[in-house]
Structure formats: structure tokens, C-alpha cells
C-alpha positions in Angstrom: -224.3 -54.2 170.9 -223.4 -53.9 174.3 -225.5 -56.3 176.6 -225.1 -58.0 179.8 -223.6 -61.2 180.0 -226.5 -63.9 181.6 -225.6 -67.0 183.2 -229.0 -68.8 184.7 -228.5 -69.7 187.9 -230.9 -71.0 190.4 -230.6 -68.5 193.5 -233.5 -69.0 195.8 -234.4 -66.5 198.8 -234.0 -67.4 202.4 -237.5 -68.7 203.3 -238.8 -70.8 206.3 -239.2 -74.6 205.0 -240.9 -76.5 207.6 -242.5 -73.7 209.8 -244.2 -71.6 207.3 -247.5 -71.6 209.9 -245.5 -70.7 212.7 -243.9 -67.8 210.7 -247.3 -66.3 210.4 -248.5 -65.9 213.7 -246.1 -66.5 216.0 -244.4 -63.5 217.4 -240.7 -62.5 216.7 -239.9 -63.5 220.1 -241.4 -67.0 219.5 -238.9 -67.5 216.6 -235.9 -66.1 218.4 -236.6 -68.4 220.9 -235.9 -71.3 218.8 -232.7 -69.7 217.1 -230.7 -69.0 220.0 -228.1 -71.3 219.0 -227.3 -69.2 215.9 -224.3 -66.7 216.2 -223.0 -64.3 213.4 -220.2 -62.5 212.4 -219.6 -59.5 210.8 -217.0 -60.5 208.2 -216.2 -57.1 206.5 -215.2 -55.9 210.3 -212.9 -58.9 210.2 -211.5 -58.2 207.0 -210.6 -54.6 208.3 -208.3 -55.6 211.3 -204.9 -54.8 210.4 -203.3 -57.9 209.7 -205.9 -58.5 206.9 -205.5 -54.7 205.6 -201.7 -55.4 205.5 -201.9 -58.7 203.6 -204.7 -57.2 201.3 -202.0 -54.5 200.4 -199.4 -56.7 200.3 -201.6 -58.7 197.7 -202.4 -55.5 195.5 -198.7 -54.5 195.1 -197.8 -58.1 193.8 -201.0 -58.1 191.4 -199.7 -54.7 190.0 -196.4 -56.1 189.5 -198.2 -59.5 187.6 -200.1 -57.0 185.7 -197.6 -55.4 184.2 -195.2 -58.7 183.4 -198.6 -60.3 181.9 -199.3 -56.9 179.8 -195.7 -57.2 178.3 -196.3 -61.0 177.6 -199.4 -60.4 176.1 -198.2 -58.3 173.3 -195.8 -60.8 172.1 -198.3 -63.8 172.4 -199.0 -64.8 168.6 -202.1 -66.4 169.0 -206.0 -66.2 171.2 -204.6 -69.5 172.7 -201.0 -67.9 173.4 -203.0 -65.3 175.2 -205.0 -67.9 176.8 -202.2 -69.7 178.4 -200.5 -66.6 179.8 -204.0 -65.5 181.0 -203.8 -69.0 183.2 -200.5 -68.9 184.2 -200.4 -65.3 185.9 -203.7 -66.0 187.5 -202.4 -69.2 189.1 -199.2 -67.1 190.4 -201.9 -64.9 192.1 -204.0 -67.2 193.2 -200.9 -69.3 194.8 -199.7 -65.8 196.4 -203.2 -65.3 197.7 -203.0 -68.8 199.5 -199.6 -67.9 200.9 -200.6 -64.2 202.1 -204.3 -65.0 203.3 -204.3 -68.3 203.8 -202.9 -68.6 207.3 -205.0 -65.6 208.5 -208.2 -67.2 206.9 -207.1 -70.6 208.7 -206.7 -68.8 211.9 -210.0 -66.8 211.6 -212.1 -70.2 211.0 -210.6 -71.5 213.9 -211.4 -68.7 216.1 -214.8 -68.6 215.2 -215.0 -72.3 215.9 -213.8 -71.7 219.4 -216.1 -68.9 220.2 -219.0 -70.9 218.7 -218.2 -74.3 220.5 -218.1 -71.7 223.9 -221.4 -70.7 223.2 -222.9 -74.0 222.4 -223.8 -72.6 219.0 -224.6 -74.9 215.8 -224.4 -72.4 212.9 -222.6 -69.2 212.5 -223.8 -67.0 209.3 -222.7 -64.0 207.7 -224.2 -60.6 209.8 -225.2 -58.8 206.5 -228.1 -61.6 206.2 -229.3 -61.3 209.6 -232.4 -58.7 210.2 -233.2 -59.7 213.6 -231.9 -62.4 216.3 -229.0 -64.3 216.7 -225.9 -63.5 218.6 -223.4 -61.1 217.6 -219.9 -62.7 218.2 -217.2 -60.7 216.3 -215.7 -59.0 219.3 -215.2 -62.3 221.0 -214.0 -63.8 217.3 -211.3 -60.9 217.1 -210.1 -61.4 220.6 -209.2 -64.8 219.9 -207.5 -63.8 216.5 -205.4 -61.2 218.3 -204.3 -63.3 220.8 -200.9 -64.9 221.1 -201.7 -68.3 221.5 -202.1 -70.8 219.1 -205.9 -71.7 218.6 -206.4 -75.4 218.9 -209.0 -77.2 216.7 -212.7 -77.8 217.6 -212.4 -81.3 219.5 -215.9 -82.1 218.2 -218.4 -80.8 215.0 -221.2 -78.2 216.0 -224.3 -79.5 217.2 -227.2 -80.5 215.1 -228.5 -77.1 213.5 -232.2 -76.4 212.6 -230.6 -74.1 210.0 -230.1 -75.6 206.8 -228.0 -74.7 203.6 -227.6 -75.4 200.1 -224.8 -74.7 198.0 -225.8 -73.5 195.0 -223.2 -73.4 192.8 -223.7 -77.4 192.6 -227.0 -77.0 191.7 -226.0 -75.2 189.1 -224.3 -78.1 187.9 -227.1 -80.4 187.7 -227.6 -81.4 184.1 -231.2 -80.0 183.8 -229.4 -76.2 184.8 -226.7 -77.0 182.6 -229.0 -77.5 179.4 -231.1 -74.5 180.1 -227.9 -72.6 180.0 -226.6 -73.9 177.1 -230.0 -73.3 175.5 -230.1 -69.9 177.0 -226.5 -68.9 175.4 -227.5 -70.6 172.0 -230.8 -68.2 171.7 -228.8 -65.3 172.7 -226.1 -65.8 170.2 -228.8 -66.1 167.3 -230.5 -63.2 168.5 -227.7 -61.1 169.3 -227.2 -61.7 165.0 -230.6 -60.6 164.5 -230.8 -57.5 166.4 -227.6 -56.2 165.2 -228.6 -56.8 162.0 -231.2 -54.2 162.8 -229.1 -51.9 164.9 -226.8 -51.4 161.4 -229.9 -50.1 159.7 -231.1 -48.2 162.2 -231.3 -44.3 161.3 -231.0 -42.7 164.5 -230.0 -43.0 168.1 -233.3 -43.0 169.1 -234.0 -46.2 166.7 -230.8 -48.0 168.0 -231.8 -47.5 171.6 -235.4 -48.9 171.1 -233.9 -51.9 169.2 -231.9 -52.5 171.6 -234.3 -52.4 174.4 -236.3 -55.3 172.1 -233.6 -57.6 172.1 -232.9 -57.1 176.0 -236.6 -57.7 176.8 -236.8 -60.8 174.4 -233.5 -62.2 175.6 -234.7 -61.5 179.7 -238.5 -63.2 178.5 -236.5 -66.2 177.2 -234.6 -66.2 180.3 -237.6 -66.3 182.7 -239.1 -68.7 180.7 -236.4 -71.2 181.2 -235.8 -70.2 184.6 -239.0 -70.0 186.4 -239.6 -73.7 186.3 -236.0 -74.8 187.7 -236.5 -72.0 190.6 -240.3 -73.8 191.3 -238.7 -77.4 191.3 -235.5 -75.8 193.7 -237.7 -74.4 195.8 -240.0 -77.2 195.9 -237.2 -79.8 196.5 -235.7 -77.8 199.3 -238.7 -77.4 200.8 -239.3 -81.3 200.9 -235.8 -81.7 202.0 -235.9 -79.3 204.8 -239.4 -80.6 206.2 -238.1 -84.2 206.3 -235.1 -82.8 208.2 -237.4 -80.5 210.8 -235.2 -77.3 209.7 -236.6 -73.8 210.0 -234.8 -72.1 207.6 -232.7 -72.8 204.5 -230.0 -70.4 203.4 -226.9 -70.3 200.5 -224.0 -71.9 201.6 -221.9 -68.3 200.9 -224.0 -66.9 203.7 -223.1 -69.8 206.5 -219.6 -69.3 208.3 -219.6 -72.2 210.6 -221.5 -75.1 211.1 -225.5 -75.3 209.8 -226.8 -79.1 208.1 -225.7 -79.0 204.8 -228.7 -80.8 202.5 -227.0 -79.9 199.0 -226.8 -83.5 198.4 -230.7 -84.3 198.8 -231.6 -81.4 196.9 -229.3 -82.2 194.1 -230.5 -85.6 194.1 -234.1 -84.4 194.0 -233.6 -82.3 190.9 -231.7 -84.9 189.1 -234.6 -87.0 189.1 
């Protein structure tokens, strides 16, 4: 039975935390005026700079060599434990090479972003893909600083306080109640897979098999919604409460933050752990 691997994550969309009423009646210019210290950078554009393209090409060639070596060693493995150990070994080699090749470039890009942010007195830099309206595009300035021959000095101070907060969703995924929900979900799906696999084995036609598979997916999806919705509601409520106390306008996922911002992960995590 082919099914999508499911893992529960409490992903919440970008939302207004303390300014819901304002967002309902204020014009776009009014909201934008409150966010003049927000910048954004096109990380995809940065990744297309020649030095990054060359680095990624080098990594791809190295990975191809590792893949050939991995396949040869896996064929000689005597157990699943051996195969797992070989996989971990080669993954570590790839990670080490990535840090060696891309690490210095990434560090320089971060310093360039920090330098431009400081020069414009920006409190947070986000990825361009999450911006629909407003903000300052600093991509070209960052690329210019990055490409300059001079060394880039680290910022002399941290970014100013930001009204944009962020939450590290990967940390929230480690909250005990979320881990419990994941474990429950995995056990439920495993049990249902056995039940529905037996039914599919007895099906008399492709159409009947497809119908059973659809029933399985719906059963698992319904259970996932049952387990997930309370956690989503609790996370949204906890995040909203923290954001209001800190007078934040917006809260986004840490994955969308490039530099700066107000980290409220620990506050939300503590609220969820009660």
C-alpha cells in the first residue's frame, strides 16, 4: 500500500497578533508605515550568484562520488544495522564537505545582510517569498557588499527591537504533548495500514483497491485532524497571548527570518508545556 508519510507539525500561518482590529480597518499605507524597519532579501537570487552556483556544482560532483562509494559498500553490508551505519557515515562526509565549501560563503552573506540592515536601521530581514506588500528590498545592496573585495566587519550591535516576532516551529514540535500526538498518530496509522492492506489483498478489481485506499487515506486524515486541531488552536492561542504582551504586530516562522526579529519561541514553548 502506497501512502504519504505523515508527521504532525503545528505549522501556523502568518497572522496578526496584537493588531487584529487595526488590520481590519486601517489602510495598507497605515500598516506599511508601522513596518518601515522591515527589510527583505531574495535568497533565491543570492543563491544564483556565480560563487554559490560554483559551490553547489562542486558539492553535486562530490555527492556523485559519494553515492557511487555508498552503493558499493551497501552491497557488501551484512545487516540493516551495517547499512544504517554506512548511510550515517556518508551523510556525515557530505555534511562536512558542505560546511567546507558553502560555510564561508554563507557566513559572508550573513555579514553582508547584517551590514546593510544596520546601515538602514532595520530590525528584521525576512525572505522575499513571504512578502506580499511593503518592506525594503535590500537584495542588490547585500549582493554588492557580498561581492566587494573587502572583509565585512561583524555588526557592532544587535538589531533594534522589532515588532515582528518569530517562533521556531521545530522547537515546538519537541513539546511533550506534540511528541505524544505524533506517537499516537504513528501507532494508529500502522494499525490501520495492516487492516486495509489485508482488505486490498482480497479486493477483486483495481477499482475496488482504489476505493479501499481512499478509505484508508480518509481514515488516517480524519484521525490526524482530530489530534492536530487542538494543538493548532493551543499554539495559536499561546502565540497570540505572548505577542500581545510583547506588543508585536506579526509573528512568523523562524524559517522565514533571515536576520533580526524578536524570538518568542521559549515563551510559547513554556505556555504549551503547562
